[in-house]
C-alpha positions in Angstrom: 9.0 -21.6 7.1 10.1 -18.5 5.2 7.8 -15.6 4.7 10.3 -13.4 3.0 11.2 -13.5 -0.7 13.7 -16.1 -2.0 16.6 -15.5 -4.3 14.5 -16.3 -7.4 11.9 -13.6 -6.5 9.2 -15.8 -5.2 7.3 -16.0 -1.8 6.4 -19.6 -1.9 4.7 -20.2 -5.2 3.9 -16.5 -5.8 5.8 -13.6 -7.4 8.4 -13.8 -10.2 8.7 -11.5 -13.2 6.3 -12.4 -16.0 7.1 -9.5 -18.4 7.2 -8.7 -22.1 10.6 -9.3 -23.7 10.9 -5.5 -24.2 10.8 -4.8 -20.5 13.4 -7.4 -19.6 16.5 -5.1 -19.7 14.7 -2.4 -17.4 13.7 -5.0 -14.8 16.9 -6.8 -14.9 18.9 -3.7 -14.4 16.9 -2.9 -11.3 17.0 -6.5 -10.0 20.8 -6.6 -10.2 21.2 -3.4 -8.5 18.5 -2.6 -6.0 20.0 -4.5 -3.0 23.6 -3.1 -3.8 22.3 0.4 -4.0 20.1 0.3 -0.8 23.0 -1.3 1.2 25.3 1.5 0.2 26.0 3.8 3.2 25.5 7.0 1.1 22.1 5.7 0.0 21.0 4.8 3.5 22.2 8.2 4.9 20.3 10.1 2.3 17.2 8.1 2.6 17.1 8.3 6.4 17.8 12.0 6.3 15.0 12.6 4.0 12.6 10.5 6.0 13.5 12.5 9.1 13.6 16.1 7.8 11.3 15.9 4.8 8.7 13.2 5.6 8.7 13.9 9.4 9.6 10.4 10.6 9.4 8.7 13.0 5.6 8.6 12.8 4.1 8.3 16.3 2.9 5.1 17.9 -0.3 6.5 19.6 -2.2 4.9 22.4 -5.8 5.5 21.5 -7.3 5.6 25.0 -11.0 6.1 24.1 -10.7 3.5 21.4 -9.2 1.0 23.8 -11.8 1.7 26.5 -14.6 1.1 23.9 -13.2 -2.3 22.8 -11.7 -3.3 26.1 -8.3 -3.9 24.7 -5.0 -1.9 24.1 -5.2 -0.2 20.7 -2.1 1.5 19.3 -2.4 3.5 16.1 0.8 3.8 14.0 0.3 7.4 12.6 1.3 7.1 9.0 -1.3 9.8 8.4 1.1 12.3 9.9 3.7 11.8 7.2 4.2 14.5 4.5 1.5 14.0 1.9 -0.7 12.3 4.4 0.0 8.5 3.9 2.6 5.9 4.0 3.2 6.1 0.2 5.9 8.7 0.5 8.2 6.2 2.3 8.5 4.2 -1.0 8.6 7.1 -3.4 11.6 8.7 -1.6 13.4 5.3 -1.8 12.5 4.8 -5.4 13.6 8.3 -6.6 17.0 7.9 -5.0 17.1 4.5 -6.6 16.2 6.0 -10.0 18.8 8.8 -9.6 21.6 6.2 -8.9 20.5 4.3 -12.0 20.9 7.5 -14.1 17.1 7.8 -15.0 15.8 11.2 -16.1 12.0 10.5 -16.2 9.6 9.1 -13.8 6.3 7.4 -14.4 3.7 6.1 -12.0 0.2 4.7 -11.7 -2.3 5.8 -9.0 -5.8 4.8 -7.9 -6.8 7.0 -5.0 -4.2 9.6 -6.1 -2.1 9.2 -2.8 0.8 7.3 -4.6 0.5 9.8 -7.5 0.8 12.8 -5.1 3.8 11.1 -3.3 5.4 10.5 -6.7 4.9 14.0 -7.9 6.2 15.3 -4.6 9.5 13.5 -4.8 9.9 14.4 -8.5 9.4 18.1 -7.5 11.9 17.6 -4.8 14.5 16.2 -7.1 13.6 18.2 -10.2 12.6 15.2 -12.4 10.0 14.9 -15.1 6.9 13.1 -13.7 4.0 11.4 -15.6 1.2 9.8 -13.5 -1.4 7.4 -15.2 -4.7 7.5 -13.4 -8.1 5.9 -14.4 -10.6 8.4 -15.7 -13.0 7.4 -13.0 -10.5 7.8 -10.3 -9.6 11.2 -11.7 -13.3 12.2 -11.2 -13.6 10.9 -7.6 -10.2 12.0 -6.4 -10.2 15.5 -7.8 -8.2 17.3 -4.9 -5.3 14.8 -5.5 -5.3 15.4 -9.2 -4.9 19.2 -8.5 -2.1 18.4 -6.0 -0.3 16.4 -8.6 -0.6 19.3 -11.1 0.5 21.8 -8.7 3.6 19.7 -8.1 4.4 19.8 -11.8 3.3 16.4 -12.8 1.4 15.6 -16.0 -1.7 13.4 -15.2 -2.7 11.1 -18.1 -6.2 9.6 -17.9 -6.5 5.8 -18.6 -9.5 5.5 -20.8 -9.6 1.7 -21.3 -11.3 -1.1 -19.3 -12.8 -0.1 -16.1 -10.9 3.2 -16.2 -9.6 2.6 -12.7 -6.3 1.4 -11.1 -5.5 -1.7 -13.2 -6.0 0.2 -16.3 -3.7 3.0 -15.2 -1.1 0.4 -14.5 -1.4 -1.0 -17.9 -1.0 2.4 -19.4 2.2 3.0 -17.2 3.7 -0.4 -18.4 3.0 0.5 -22.0 4.7 3.9 -21.5 7.7 2.1 -19.9 8.0 -0.4 -22.9 8.3 2.6 -25.3 10.7 4.5 -23.1 13.1 1.8 -21.7 16.4 3.7 -21.5 15.7 6.9 -19.5 12.5 6.1 -17.6 12.0 4.6 -14.0 8.7 3.3 -13.2 7.7 3.9 -9.5 5.2 1.2 -8.5 3.2 2.3 -5.6 2.6 -1.0 -4.0 4.0 -4.6 -3.3 2.8 -5.7 -6.8 4.5 -5.9 -10.2 7.5 -8.0 -11.4 10.4 -9.0 -9.1 12.2 -7.0 -7.6 9.4 -4.5 -7.1 7.3 -6.4 -4.4 10.5 -6.9 -2.3 12.0 -3.4 -3.0 8.7 -1.6 -2.0 8.3 -3.8 1.2 11.8 -2.9 2.2 11.2 0.8 1.9 7.9 0.4 3.7 9.6 -1.7 6.5 10.4 1.5 8.3 7.0 1.2 9.7 7.5 -2.0 11.6 11.1 -1.1 12.4 9.9 2.0 14.3 7.0 0.0 15.9 9.5 -2.3 17.6 11.5 0.4 19.6 8.1 2.3 20.1 6.5 -0.6 21.7 9.7 -1.3 23.7 9.4 2.3 25.2 5.6 2.1 25.8 5.2 -1.6 26.7 8.6 -2.9 27.6 8.5 -5.4 24.6 9.2 -5.1 20.8 6.3 -7.3 19.8 2.6 -6.5 19.8 0.0 -9.4 20.0 -1.7 -8.2 16.7 -0.8 -6.1 13.7 -3.8 -5.0 11.6 -3.4 -3.3 8.2 -5.6 -2.9 5.2 -4.5 -4.5 1.9 -5.3 -3.5 -1.7 -2.0 -4.3 -3.3 -0.7 -4.2 0.2 2.2 -2.0 0.7 1.2 -0.4 4.1 0.6 -4.0 5.4 3.9 -5.3 4.0 5.6 -2.4 5.9 3.7 -3.0 9.1 4.2 -6.8 9.0 7.8 -6.9 7.7 9.9 -7.2 10.9 7.3 -9.6 12.5 7.0 -12.0 9.4 9.1 -14.8 11.0 7.8 -14.3 14.6 4.7 -16.3 14.7 3.7 -15.0 18.1 2.7 -11.8 16.4 -0.7 -12.3 14.8 -0.9 -10.6 11.3 -4.4 -9.4 10.2 -4.7 -8.3 6.6 -8.0 -6.5 5.9 -9.6 -6.4 2.4 -12.5 -4.4 1.0 -15.6 -6.6 0.7 -17.4 -3.7 -1.1 -21.1 -4.3 -1.2 -20.5 -7.9 0.2 -18.1 -10.6 -0.6 -20.4 -12.4 -3.0 -22.3 -9.4 -4.2 -20.3 -9.2 -7.4 -19.1 -5.7 -6.3 -16.1 -6.5 -4.0 -12.4 -6.6 -3.9 -11.9 -9.5 -1.4 -9.2 -11.1 -3.4 -8.3 -13.6 -0.8 -11.7 -15.2 -0.8 -12.6 -14.7 -4.4 -9.1 -15.0 -6.1 -7.4 -17.8 -7.9 -3.8 -18.1 -8.9 -3.1 -16.0 -12.0 -0.7 -13.3 -13.4 -1.2 -9.7 -13.2 1.1 -6.8 -13.9 4.1 -9.1 -14.0 3.7 -11.4 -11.1 2.0 -14.7 -10.2 -0.4 -14.1 -7.3 -4.1 -14.4 -6.2 -6.3 -12.7 -8.7 -10.1 -12.2 -9.1 -10.8 -13.7 -12.5 -13.4 -15.5 -14.5 -13.3 -19.2 -15.2 -11.5 -18.4 -18.4 -9.0 -16.2 -16.9 -10.4 -12.7 -17.6 -9.7 -10.3 -14.8 -12.9 -9.5 -12.8 -13.6 -5.9 -12.1 -13.0 -5.1 -8.3 -15.2 -2.7 -6.4 -14.7 -0.7 -3.1 -15.9 2.5 -1.9 -12.2 3.2 -1.3 -10.3 4.1 -4.4 -7.0 2.6 -2.9 -8.4 -0.9 -2.2 -10.2 -1.8 -5.5 -7.4 -3.7 -7.1 -8.2 -7.2 -8.4 -5.2 -8.9 -6.9 -3.0 -8.8 -4.0 0.9 -8.6 -3.9 2.6 -11.9 -3.9 3.9 -11.6 -0.3 0.1 -11.4 0.8 -0.9 -14.3 -1.4 1.7 -16.4 0.4 0.8 -15.1 3.7 -2.9 -16.1 2.9 -1.9 -19.5 1.4 0.2 -20.6 4.4 -2.2 -19.2 7.0 0.6 -16.9 8.5 -1.9 -13.9 8.2 -5.6 -13.9 8.9 -7.6 -12.2 6.1 -10.7 -10.3 7.0 -13.1 -8.8 4.5 -14.9 -5.6 5.6 -17.8 -3.9 3.7 -18.3 -0.4 2.6 -20.8 0.1 5.4 -18.6 -1.4 8.0 -15.6 0.7 7.0 -17.5 4.0 6.9 -19.0 3.5 10.2 -15.6 2.7 11.7 -14.0 5.8 10.1 -16.7 8.1 11.6 -16.3 6.2 14.8 -12.5 7.0 15.1 -13.2 10.6 14.1 -15.6 11.0 17.1 -13.5 8.9 19.6 -10.1 10.1 18.9 -10.4 13.3 16.8 -8.5 11.5 13.9 -10.4 11.3 10.5 -8.8 8.4 8.7 -8.6 7.5 5.0 -11.4 5.1 4.1 -8.6 2.5 3.4 -7.6 2.7 6.9 -11.3 2.6 8.0 -11.5 -0.9 6.8 -8.6 -1.8 9.3 -10.5 -0.1 12.2 -13.6 -2.1 11.4 -11.8 -5.2 12.7 -12.3 -4.0 16.2 -16.1 -4.8 15.6 -15.5 -8.1 14.0 -13.1 -9.7 16.3 -12.8 -9.9 20.2 -9.5 -9.1 21.6 -8.4 -9.7 25.2 -8.1 -6.9 27.6 -4.3 -7.4 27.8 -3.7 -7.8 24.1 -1.6 -5.0 22.4 -3.2 -4.4 19.0 -1.5 -2.1 16.7 -3.5 -0.7 13.7 -1.5 0.8 10.9 -3.2 4.1 10.3 -2.1 4.3 6.7 -3.6 7.6 5.7 -5.5 10.6 6.6 -9.1 11.2 5.5 -8.9 14.6 3.7 -8.8 13.0 0.4 -12.0 11.1 1.1 -14.1 14.0 2.6 -16.4 14.1 -0.3 -17.0 10.3 0.0 -17.8 10.8 3.9 -20.1 13.7 3.1 -22.0 11.9 0.4 -22.3 8.7 2.5 -23.3 10.2 5.9 -25.2 13.3 4.3 -23.0 15.5 6.2 
């Protein structure tokens, strides 16, 4: 059974490119060139060099001793929080800015929810001296103020999305509108494994550095390249795609995708797409999507700005549908408690997105000999205000 993308741009029945006619040339240009460009030795060399010297890779695979003792299993944390800009997002933006340069683009647009992808995009645009416009929901601009300031310091223009719920999906709509109006000179850096083909595959390939490193790091530490479990949170799902990538076809490795249940799966304030979603099309691909009976997109909710997306990427929809990955939904309360727990046990303050993954340790019993790798997708600085408000710190 194949869990990777096929040559038509589908994972099973999910994926594809459902785009307005006006965008066809842009997406087609990317589709025809992305694999060729990525395979070119000069691209690989520049990408690897920047990941090493600029991002600070490889990110450590850290054996969390106190966490392991508490849950009586072997817990490793893949430390994406130690990357430059504080999350996994920069792996993809470095790759895409190099792609944009080779396609002769001069202007970069992006969407962002929590602001981490916006910061990572603004960072690489500053690095390469390119114009950068970031679309961000008005509500997210308010709740992620430090990241907005970072983007502005890095020279990006932050444009508020004022329509709909004024969060991530609305920012994405605005970015797509911009792209339609500026097809020739603009590259759209999508921050997750969502959007029309080839984006889900391209982003997954750039993030695959995570599982690539995990293999040799586990070999060093445990004498084998495979863990028993890989756990990662999923909004759109790029950090999970990267953490799962090299293990997709190896069914001895259990994949756990963690979604945001918000105030409860059936509370009406949730982002648990796998449970609540039905097949539909959002932002150019066919996937699982939270929607009303007449197909209107339902507003997602999570305390974490990076997980309140109403769909999942097509790769994850396929992993869910085939049963290749187990999907677990974690509430705000469970995530916040797990985040505080890691801080006190290991001295690592995680992003609230990551805290959802950590909460799996309370939901599921692992064997003492199991090797459980949790992808620590980001650090918690951006969420301090949320933690302060929640715990009355």
